[in-house]
Wavefront OBJ file of the C-alpha trace (Angstrom):
o trace
v 90.180 14.484 7.038
v 91.005 11.249 8.731
v 91.693 8.495 6.088
v 88.710 5.854 7.830
v 86.109 9.181 6.917
v 87.397 9.290 3.269
v 85.767 7.568 0.230
v 87.889 4.604 -1.172
v 87.744 2.766 -4.538
v 89.373 -0.354 -5.881
v 89.168 -2.976 -8.807
v 87.494 -5.412 -7.019
v 87.322 -8.429 -9.613
v 90.465 -10.122 -11.332
v 93.592 -8.467 -13.280
v 92.977 -6.449 -16.417
v 92.485 -7.325 -19.189
v 89.232 -9.279 -18.702
v 86.009 -9.480 -20.187
v 84.194 -7.203 -17.535
v 85.771 -5.048 -14.725
v 84.201 -4.543 -11.412
v 85.286 -1.024 -9.595
v 83.814 -0.401 -6.343
v 83.618 2.824 -4.336
v 82.947 3.138 -0.633
v 81.839 5.797 1.612
v 80.186 9.440 2.011
v 81.291 10.747 -1.518
v 80.269 7.543 -3.416
v 76.624 9.010 -4.453
v 78.467 12.092 -5.612
v 81.289 9.844 -7.453
v 78.053 7.909 -9.242
v 76.261 11.049 -10.150
v 79.332 12.986 -11.822
v 80.343 9.723 -13.919
v 76.851 8.359 -15.006
v 74.907 11.818 -14.596
v 71.925 10.017 -12.575
v 71.727 8.495 -9.335
v 69.776 5.117 -10.025
v 67.421 3.382 -8.262
v 69.007 1.733 -5.272
v 70.231 -2.251 -5.979
v 69.072 -2.027 -9.583
v 71.267 -2.301 -12.611
v 71.332 0.819 -14.732
v 73.145 1.223 -18.058
v 74.939 4.437 -18.951
v 77.808 6.106 -20.747
v 80.410 7.358 -18.039
v 81.972 10.491 -18.841
v 84.844 11.949 -17.076
v 84.621 15.721 -15.591
v 85.350 17.335 -19.264
v 82.692 15.133 -20.667
v 84.854 12.715 -22.683
v 83.320 9.324 -22.515
v 84.929 6.603 -20.563
v 82.889 3.228 -21.763
v 79.457 1.791 -21.874
v 78.781 0.386 -18.501
v 76.686 -0.808 -16.229
v 76.360 0.505 -12.618
v 74.471 0.215 -9.351
v 73.854 2.392 -6.110
v 73.721 0.715 -3.013
v 73.112 3.051 0.092
v 74.018 2.603 3.539
v 73.732 0.902 5.822
v 72.303 -1.761 3.630
v 75.860 -2.663 1.680
v 78.571 -4.721 1.856
v 80.910 -2.154 4.154
v 77.523 -0.418 5.914
v 78.679 2.926 4.142
v 77.306 4.104 0.924
v 78.519 1.692 -1.977
v 78.806 2.217 -5.584
v 79.710 -0.293 -8.388
v 81.071 0.496 -12.085
v 80.646 -2.613 -14.124
v 82.843 -2.016 -17.327
v 84.984 -3.641 -19.827
v 88.070 -4.797 -18.760
v 90.907 -3.246 -20.426
v 93.482 -1.512 -19.081
v 92.893 1.937 -20.830
v 89.149 1.623 -19.704
v 90.254 1.065 -16.024
v 93.080 3.737 -16.149
v 90.284 6.011 -17.543
v 87.918 5.476 -14.823
v 90.497 5.493 -12.132
v 91.355 9.204 -13.001
v 88.342 10.091 -13.045
v 87.293 8.524 -9.642
v 90.303 10.050 -8.395
v 89.286 13.610 -9.267
v 86.693 13.944 -6.679
v 87.560 15.501 -3.637
v 88.171 13.357 -0.509
v 88.214 9.931 -2.658
v 91.467 7.946 -2.465
v 92.680 4.096 -3.815
v 91.523 1.724 -1.059
v 94.600 -0.053 0.631
v 94.520 -3.946 1.192
v 91.547 -5.354 3.079
v 90.292 -1.533 3.517
v 86.339 -2.838 2.397
v 86.626 -5.543 4.547
v 87.756 -3.597 7.639
v 84.931 -1.047 7.293
v 82.533 -4.234 6.946
v 83.940 -5.141 10.362
v 84.113 -1.832 12.029
v 80.631 -1.083 10.976
v 78.994 -4.349 12.076
v 78.424 -6.268 8.966
v 80.631 -9.103 9.912
v 82.795 -9.988 13.257
v 86.270 -11.118 13.236
v 85.740 -14.561 12.779
v 83.955 -14.156 9.744
v 86.742 -11.514 8.171
v 89.157 -14.412 8.935
v 86.834 -16.787 6.976
v 86.550 -14.609 4.268
v 90.746 -14.217 4.082
v 90.631 -17.952 4.120
v 88.086 -18.250 1.321
v 89.858 -15.984 -0.557
v 92.976 -17.972 -0.545
v 91.510 -21.676 -0.705
v 93.315 -23.424 -3.189
v 91.449 -26.919 -2.789
v 87.480 -27.659 -2.099
v 88.109 -28.556 1.160
v 90.002 -25.677 2.156
v 86.499 -23.715 0.673
v 84.043 -25.629 2.534
v 86.223 -24.829 5.447
v 86.444 -21.066 4.928
v 82.670 -20.923 3.865
v 81.709 -22.228 7.215
v 83.691 -19.443 9.054
v 82.301 -16.813 6.372
v 78.649 -18.031 7.454
v 79.907 -17.166 11.237
v 79.045 -20.410 12.699
v 81.897 -19.884 15.135
v 80.793 -16.236 15.917
v 77.177 -17.546 16.263
v 78.342 -20.012 19.211
v 81.016 -17.457 20.608
v 77.931 -14.738 20.860
v 75.658 -17.288 22.451
v 78.554 -18.305 24.989
v 79.286 -14.782 25.797
v 75.877 -13.837 26.713
v 75.338 -16.566 28.770
v 78.443 -15.968 30.735
v 77.086 -12.490 31.341
v 73.433 -14.058 32.389
v 75.871 -16.191 35.139
v 78.020 -13.205 36.064
v 74.902 -11.563 36.990
v 73.312 -14.225 39.182
v 76.964 -14.230 40.777
v 77.020 -10.600 41.369
v 73.394 -10.347 42.385
v 74.595 -12.979 44.945
v 77.129 -10.539 46.254
v 74.585 -7.858 46.821
v 72.459 -10.558 48.734
v 75.367 -12.038 50.599
v 73.833 -11.271 54.018
v 70.624 -13.053 53.508
v 72.410 -16.930 52.948
v 69.349 -18.556 51.329
v 68.881 -16.043 48.768
v 72.210 -15.988 47.923
v 73.079 -19.861 47.752
v 69.760 -20.039 45.504
v 71.827 -17.460 42.840
v 74.699 -19.049 43.052
v 73.293 -22.620 42.488
v 72.180 -21.941 39.135
v 75.071 -19.604 38.108
v 77.207 -22.868 38.830
v 75.027 -25.310 36.497
v 75.219 -22.497 33.910
v 79.278 -22.147 33.967
v 79.705 -25.693 34.215
v 77.748 -26.317 30.925
v 79.394 -23.354 29.198
v 83.396 -24.839 30.071
v 82.249 -28.252 28.981
v 80.842 -26.889 25.514
v 83.798 -24.968 24.748
v 86.176 -27.658 25.952
v 84.432 -29.870 23.541
v 85.059 -27.693 20.528
v 88.401 -27.381 21.657
v 89.027 -31.400 21.816
v 87.242 -31.956 18.490
v 89.304 -29.777 16.095
v 92.284 -32.068 15.844
v 94.439 -30.716 12.964
v 91.576 -28.397 11.630
v 93.825 -25.436 11.449
v 96.732 -27.148 9.153
v 94.152 -27.279 6.555
v 94.806 -23.834 5.667
v 98.170 -24.282 5.760
v 98.372 -27.887 3.829
v 100.262 -30.625 4.688
v 104.319 -30.713 3.655
v 105.748 -33.610 2.376
v 109.868 -33.704 1.327
v 111.402 -36.058 -0.766
v 114.816 -36.664 -0.166
v 117.057 -39.218 -0.600
v 120.979 -39.777 -2.314
v 121.894 -37.874 -5.550
v 120.369 -39.139 -9.213
v 117.691 -41.492 -7.418
v 114.600 -39.581 -9.606
v 113.652 -37.126 -6.868
v 113.305 -34.380 -9.462
v 111.189 -37.114 -12.011
v 109.120 -37.842 -9.358
v 108.018 -34.266 -8.496
v 107.537 -33.543 -12.064
v 105.131 -36.489 -12.372
v 103.113 -35.315 -9.077
v 102.925 -32.214 -10.547
v 101.979 -33.357 -14.138
v 104.369 -30.887 -15.304
v 108.193 -30.193 -15.528
v 109.023 -28.338 -12.177
v 112.303 -29.437 -11.588
v 115.758 -30.110 -13.872
v 116.178 -33.799 -14.396
v 119.238 -34.643 -15.349
v 121.554 -37.611 -15.264
v 124.277 -36.056 -13.564
v 124.205 -36.215 -9.504
v 123.757 -32.681 -7.499
v 121.656 -30.954 -10.427
v 119.258 -30.173 -8.189
v 121.149 -27.251 -5.406
v 118.384 -25.752 -3.901
v 114.678 -26.224 -2.576
v 111.729 -26.468 -5.071
v 107.955 -26.484 -3.912
v 104.956 -27.252 -5.680
v 101.580 -27.192 -4.588
v 99.403 -30.100 -5.444
v 95.584 -30.752 -4.511
v 94.941 -34.257 -3.293
v 91.450 -35.241 -3.309
v 90.734 -31.594 -1.654
v 93.859 -31.625 0.748
v 96.453 -28.930 0.025
v 100.077 -30.512 -0.442
v 102.884 -28.742 -0.592
v 105.932 -31.347 -2.076
v 109.231 -30.380 -1.559
v 112.377 -31.854 -4.046
v 115.198 -31.389 -2.087
v 118.687 -31.443 -3.057
v 120.658 -34.818 -3.082
v 122.095 -35.934 0.304
v 125.844 -36.788 0.154
v 129.325 -35.649 1.336
v 130.527 -33.032 -1.126
v 133.230 -30.362 -1.336
v 131.193 -28.272 -3.528
v 130.274 -25.268 -1.243
v 127.097 -24.472 -3.206
v 126.127 -28.379 -3.197
v 126.832 -28.414 0.769
v 124.208 -25.127 1.357
v 121.954 -27.579 -0.859
v 122.417 -30.500 1.139
v 122.073 -28.186 4.453
v 118.898 -26.787 3.305
v 117.613 -30.667 2.114
v 118.333 -31.788 5.682
v 116.407 -28.746 7.434
v 113.055 -28.977 5.131
v 113.030 -32.977 5.832
v 113.492 -32.188 9.466
v 110.506 -29.926 9.609
v 108.132 -32.011 6.960
v 105.403 -33.504 8.026
v 106.088 -36.674 6.058
v 109.550 -37.756 4.120
v 109.580 -40.042 1.168
v 113.169 -41.348 1.012
v 113.498 -42.359 -2.659
v 116.754 -44.828 -3.116
v 117.420 -46.941 -6.097
v 118.224 -50.546 -6.687
v 121.432 -50.335 -4.420
v 119.010 -49.548 -1.106
v 121.192 -46.954 -0.105
v 120.417 -45.499 3.471
v 122.880 -43.013 3.533
v 121.745 -39.680 4.877
v 118.509 -40.970 5.639
v 116.544 -38.368 7.795
v 115.817 -39.341 11.695
v 113.698 -36.767 13.025
v 109.850 -37.216 14.202
v 108.221 -37.064 10.976
v 107.224 -40.654 9.402
v 109.696 -41.710 6.343
v 108.495 -43.959 3.555
v 110.655 -45.917 1.395
v 110.415 -45.417 -2.158
v 112.452 -47.906 -4.364
v 112.773 -46.201 -7.567
v 113.770 -47.550 -11.410
v 112.067 -50.348 -10.924
v 111.543 -50.413 -15.293
v 115.188 -51.073 -15.376
v 114.408 -55.183 -15.773
v 111.808 -57.711 -15.146
v 114.523 -59.292 -12.480
v 115.163 -55.926 -10.876
v 111.554 -55.310 -10.602
v 110.959 -58.826 -8.796
v 113.812 -58.516 -6.561
v 112.793 -55.078 -5.887
v 108.962 -56.462 -4.888
v 110.628 -59.275 -2.633
v 112.896 -57.805 -0.531
v 109.790 -54.901 -0.007
v 107.631 -57.340 1.200
v 110.363 -59.323 3.387
v 110.713 -55.855 5.232
v 107.227 -55.408 5.847
v 106.837 -58.800 6.855
v 109.881 -58.211 9.254
v 108.188 -55.052 10.643
v 105.263 -56.399 11.453
v 106.901 -58.980 13.840
v 108.395 -56.278 15.637
v 107.048 -54.498 18.808
v 104.405 -51.632 17.644
v 105.259 -48.236 18.987
v 102.490 -45.568 19.751
v 100.071 -45.167 16.400
v 101.568 -42.434 14.478
v 99.578 -40.654 11.934
v 99.392 -42.296 8.798
v 100.705 -46.069 8.011
v 103.546 -47.602 10.584
v 105.950 -45.832 8.641
v 108.603 -48.965 9.475
v 105.934 -50.830 7.256
v 105.283 -48.478 4.165
v 107.459 -48.793 1.119
v 106.711 -48.433 -2.617
v 108.340 -49.847 -5.229
v 107.855 -47.304 -8.518
v 109.226 -46.117 -11.960
v 108.784 -42.304 -11.512
v 109.967 -42.194 -15.287
v 107.379 -44.473 -16.672
v 104.784 -43.798 -14.042
v 104.802 -47.306 -12.703
v 103.773 -47.943 -8.773
v 102.590 -44.054 -8.411
v 98.549 -44.455 -8.614
v 99.393 -46.785 -5.088
v 101.937 -44.287 -3.651
v 99.461 -41.289 -4.527
v 96.924 -43.204 -2.798
v 98.621 -43.920 0.163
v 99.698 -40.004 0.475
v 95.694 -38.994 0.236
v 95.213 -41.349 3.142
v 97.686 -40.229 5.084
v 96.016 -36.440 4.306
v 93.075 -37.475 5.559
v 94.377 -38.864 9.029
v 96.546 -36.142 9.694
v 93.727 -33.536 9.201
v 91.245 -35.596 10.766
v 87.767 -34.821 9.877
v 87.592 -30.771 9.891
v 83.279 -30.776 8.022
v 82.225 -29.439 11.762
v 85.283 -27.802 12.427
v 84.866 -24.474 14.055
v 88.085 -23.336 15.302
v 90.291 -22.796 12.048
v 93.235 -20.430 13.470
v 95.779 -20.229 16.213
v 94.096 -17.194 17.572
v 90.925 -18.397 18.046
v 92.112 -21.604 19.549
v 94.303 -19.201 22.248
v 91.402 -17.103 22.947
v 89.154 -20.273 23.483
v 91.412 -21.411 25.602
v 91.651 -18.666 27.946
v 87.850 -18.247 28.293
v 87.618 -22.405 29.247
v 90.367 -21.894 31.627
v 88.617 -18.787 33.297
v 85.326 -20.806 33.369
v 87.222 -23.550 35.362
v 88.858 -21.128 37.832
v 85.317 -19.492 38.138
v 84.180 -22.888 39.198
v 86.507 -23.283 42.008
v 86.299 -20.218 43.384
v 82.709 -20.200 43.975
v 82.775 -21.732 46.996
v 85.666 -19.140 48.230
v 84.858 -16.121 47.478
v 82.148 -14.836 44.703
v 84.308 -11.599 43.874
v 86.723 -13.776 42.384
v 84.416 -16.150 40.551
v 82.961 -12.914 38.872
v 86.424 -11.446 37.425
v 87.020 -14.938 36.023
v 83.818 -14.758 34.179
v 84.568 -11.227 33.353
v 87.906 -12.623 31.987
v 86.288 -15.579 29.884
v 83.691 -12.858 28.463
v 86.530 -10.713 27.398
v 88.584 -13.503 25.409
v 85.057 -14.161 23.562
v 85.046 -10.446 22.996
v 88.658 -10.367 21.555
v 87.688 -13.229 19.728
v 84.517 -11.241 17.958
v 86.983 -8.887 17.213
v 84.593 -6.358 19.896
v 86.983 -5.598 22.415
v 90.623 -4.597 22.836
v 91.832 -6.395 19.190
v 93.508 -2.914 17.512
v 96.835 -5.000 17.406
v 95.595 -8.068 15.736
v 93.438 -6.081 12.967
v 96.325 -4.735 10.698
v 98.207 -8.188 10.338
v 94.446 -9.593 9.695
v 93.527 -7.319 7.100
v 96.773 -5.956 5.473
v 96.931 -9.907 3.894
v 93.709 -9.244 2.043
v 93.694 -8.123 -1.789
v 92.943 -4.466 -3.071
v 89.515 -4.531 -3.293
v 88.574 -6.881 -1.074
l 1 2 3 4 5 6 7 8 9 10 11 12 13 14 15 16 17 18 19 20 21 22 23 24 25 26 27 28 29 30 31 32 33 34 35 36 37 38 39 40 41 42 43 44 45 46 47 48 49 50 51 52 53 54 55 56 57 58 59 60 61 62 63 64 65 66 67 68 69 70 71 72 73 74 75 76 77 78 79 80 81 82 83 84 85 86 87 88 89 90 91 92 93 94 95 96 97 98 99 100 101 102 103 104 105 106 107 108 109 110 111 112 113 114 115 116 117 118 119 120 121 122 123 124 125 126 127 128 129 130 131 132 133 134 135 136 137 138 139 140 141 142 143 144 145 146 147 148 149 150 151 152 153 154 155 156 157 158 159 160 161 162 163 164 165 166 167 168 169 170 171 172 173 174 175 176 177 178 179 180 181 182 183 184 185 186 187 188 189 190 191 192 193 194 195 196 197 198 199 200 201 202 203 204 205 206 207 208 209 210 211 212 213 214 215 216 217 218 219 220 221 222 223 224 225 226 227 228 229 230 231 232 233 234 235 236 237 238 239 240 241 242 243 244 245 246 247 248 249 250 251 252 253 254 255 256 257 258 259 260 261 262 263 264 265 266 267 268 269 270 271 272 273 274 275 276 277 278 279 280 281 282 283 284 285 286 287 288 289 290 291 292 293 294 295 296 297 298 299 300 301 302 303 304 305 306 307 308 309 310 311 312 313 314 315 316 317 318 319 320 321 322 323 324 325 326 327 328 329 330 331 332 333 334 335 336 337 338 339 340 341 342 343 344 345 346 347 348 349 350 351 352 353 354 355 356 357 358 359 360 361 362 363 364 365 366 367 368 369 370 371 372 373 374 375 376 377 378 379 380 381 382 383 384 385 386 387 388 389 390 391 392 393 394 395 396 397 398 399 400 401 402 403 404 405 406 407 408 409 410 411 412 413 414 415 416 417 418 419 420 421 422 423 424 425 426 427 428 429 430 431 432 433 434 435 436 437 438 439 440 441 442 443 444 445 446 447 448 449 450 451 452 453 454 455 456 457 458 459 460 461 462 463 464 465 466
């Protein structure tokens, strides 16, 4: 039997041990599995309490079971659910009893969702939204993923595809009546209007997305600077736990340390890099190399320096660089001097000619004075990071496009529509072919045509049981 025709099962709740665990079974043998273990097939979609038993009659657990006959189920197939106590021994016994049934096997990652997709219960954009929802770490990521799961992009794409087919029908009818000039012109005129409106709608969606795709991956902030200026202390303060070793000895951090933060719902990855300096230690040299590389790839760099105001090794990449003066707690006189110099630099920066507006505040005028050890100045730094993230991600509340795959296919559709408009006056056959290309791109977006090459890459990232 082909693997897609076999019945699958998996734990669909959290890792054991837990108070309750949910085991889901999907496929043609689901009713047989449920009847053998529960002794009965309960009424559809009604919870039923039973004592589960294996093939030898040995009791497994006092459980609640549910029966969802297809196609009115999550996967479109017959589905059974076992709600049992979440101990490892209980689950092991239940898995063994389910496996004893013929043509029943453990599910692969994402196989439940893939079957739902293949049975028309959701399109590919909704499946991607489910994947994003599972992996969402912040509230803003959750809200964006939920919009995808609710099918907002898929609904628009289906509407666009239907209207493309209508326009194509008008053009092809015009081809059939090409020998009757008036009839052909009467058909092409409304087709041109429809195509122009479609192109403008898709182009508007593409133009409005901004950095919506980046919200899935998050903002990357690198903390860089000379050795022993408090980089590890700062990342520990931001993380509110000890994730990096703090030592008075230079060169303690020799690798890149990452921590995931939730700043007002924005996902931020903060990187603590090795102190940037010249060294003969080959291990520390590698740490410095990695530090420079990560700082170059970051979206924002916090250049940390202490009272000596060292600028040696300061990165010169395209990302904004904020200067953060640390250790202001070394004395009131040091604090006043640091603040005075900061104000002077901001004043001088304001007098310089303005460059093109970048994301976030002007990096030349963005300076902070903090004490990473005592937490002074950190609220202001964190507030600035939240503001930077808000501008970086832009408004994503109405975002429809959240993945590069989606943007590429919508761009292909828009380009084909634009070419179709240009070809209408040259030849209806060429315009009709471009319309077919646009409809094909939207079909790939929904996962309804020629997407076998991307399905594995998408569903293998799901957890088992989804």
